[in-house]
N, C-alpha and C positions, 0 to 999 in steps of 0.2 A: 637767712636771716639778715642777711647783708639788703636784699631786696626788701625787707620790711622795715630795716632803716633810714633806707635809701627815700623811701615815699613817707615817711613820717615829719614830726615836726618837731623831733630833737636829735642834736647835734653834738658831737665830742670835739674838744680841742687839748692841746697840749703844748707846753711851751717848757725850753731849754736856756738857762743864760749862756752855756757855749757858743751857739750860732745865735740866740734871738730872733730865731724864728717861732712864729706862732703859727703851729700846725693845724688845721681844720679840715674834721670831712667835707663830705658835699653838702651834708645838710648845712652843719656850723658854718661852712663859708656862703653860701646862699643867705643865710640869715644875716648874716655880719658885712656882707660886701665885701669879702677877702677873699683871694685867690687859692684855691683849695694847695693843699701840700700836695706836693709832688716829688719824692726825694728830695734834697735839700733846699727846696723852695716852700714857700708860702709866706704869709702874710708876717707884721711887726704889729706891736702894740703903736706905735707910732699911725699905722695906715689903721689901724681898728678904730683911732682916736678920731680920725678924719672921716670915719662912718656912722659915730655916734652923734644921734639928733645935738643941737645946738644948746638946747635947756636943758640937756643930760650930761653935755659933755665936761663940764667942770666937775662935777659931782663923780663921775667914774674915773676923770684923768686924775683925781687927789686919791681915788680908792686904790687903782691898777697900781699907782707911784706909792703909796704904803704897802703895797702887798708885795711889791717888788723888792722891797727896801726889810719889812719885816716878816713875811710869812704868814701864814694863817689860812683859815677856811673863810669863805665869803659867800654872802648872796647878793646877787643885785638884780634888780630889776629897772629896765632901761629901754629907749627909742634908739632903733638904728636905722639909715639913712643907706642900704644897700645901691640903691639905683635912685635917679633923681625923681621926685615925686611919690615914690614909695618907701612909707613909714612903717616898720613893724615892731612890737612889743616883745622884748624879749627877758627870758628869767634865764640868769646865768648862777651856777654854784659850780665851787671848784676849791682847789687847795693850794697854794704857794709855799713850796716845802723845803726846809732847811738842810743843809749838806752837815758831816759832822765837824766844819768849823762854824757852824752857825749862819750861813750865808746863802741867802736864797737862792737855790740852782734851778730849780724845774717846778712846772704849775700842769694840773690836768683838768678837767671840769668837763662840765656839759652845758649847753644852751637849750632852753625852749621857746620856740614860739608859742606866746601868749597872746598875738595880734586879737583873737577869736574872741579874748575875754574881754575886748574892748567894746565901748560902745560912742559915737561918735565923735571915734578918734581918742580918746580917753580911757583909760585903765578904770575897769570898775573899784579895783581896790587901788589906792593911793601907790604910785611908784614909792619904792623904798632901796635900800642895803643895808647890809649886816654882815659884822666880821666877829668869828668866833663866837658866835651866839651859842645857848644853851643847846646840845642836840639830845633828843628825845624822838621815838617813834621813826616816821620816815626819816627825817633829819638823819637820824643816827644812821641809819640801812645805808642811806646815799653816803655818810663819812666812810663806813666800813668797805661800800662798794668801790669807791674812791680810791682807797688805801689797797684792796686787793687789784684793782686795776695796776697801781702804780708798782706795787710789788711784784706782780706777774711782770710789767715792763722792764722791771730792773732784775730780778734773779733769775729768771728763764732765759733757755737758748732762744734766739730769734725764731726760728723755727717750729720750738714749741710756744711762745709765746703768740704767734701769727696763728695757729689752730684754735689758741684759747679766745683771742682777742672778739671774735664776732660774737661770742658766746657773754664776754664781758658786756658790750654793748649793748647787747638786747635787754641785759639788767638794767645798765644805766638808763636806758630809754625808759622803761618801766617807771623806773624810779623817778624821772622827768615827769613821765605823766601824771604818777601822784603828787610830786611837789606841786603840781599846777593847781591841784586841788584845795592845798592847803590856805586856811583864813589869813588874812594880812596882819602883821606884826602889832600887836598893841603899842602904843605908845611910839609911834615912828620918829617923832621930832628928837627923841632921847637916843637914836641908831644911827651912827655914820655910815 
């Protein structure tokens, strides 16, 4: 399973307010131009924003800022520049969770390389981002899978979670592939 994920175009990421580290698996790290998480090392949101395409930077900066303050589910499509002259289109989906005091304390999600869906450097479907959209179908399945991942990570002993994580990664991988196949959101100008 780990080999299948490593060869895929779907990566996973997580963030915890306590240390501020944005932890990415190898796929997400390559796609976003961030260091791969190793122990207590990884990227940060400011480093991620440095890798966002200039035309998408302000929109994604605003989205991340709002999510870090208010929490919630998000879907965002944007460009990254992981290396000079390498522009990648990505679709990110995840949730910023609040603790019992109502403060955002962690986030988890997936990121999918959708560059192959673009023509002449422009995405066939216009770039969009949405927060707390109505969920149904594969969106609902994705939401439940992320909740399952979060629950397993927080409620299981580390050794039990480590055994379950590859299976959850494969599930998120397939959900990510199916999310890429969704049609664009109608009335994109009304969604932030």
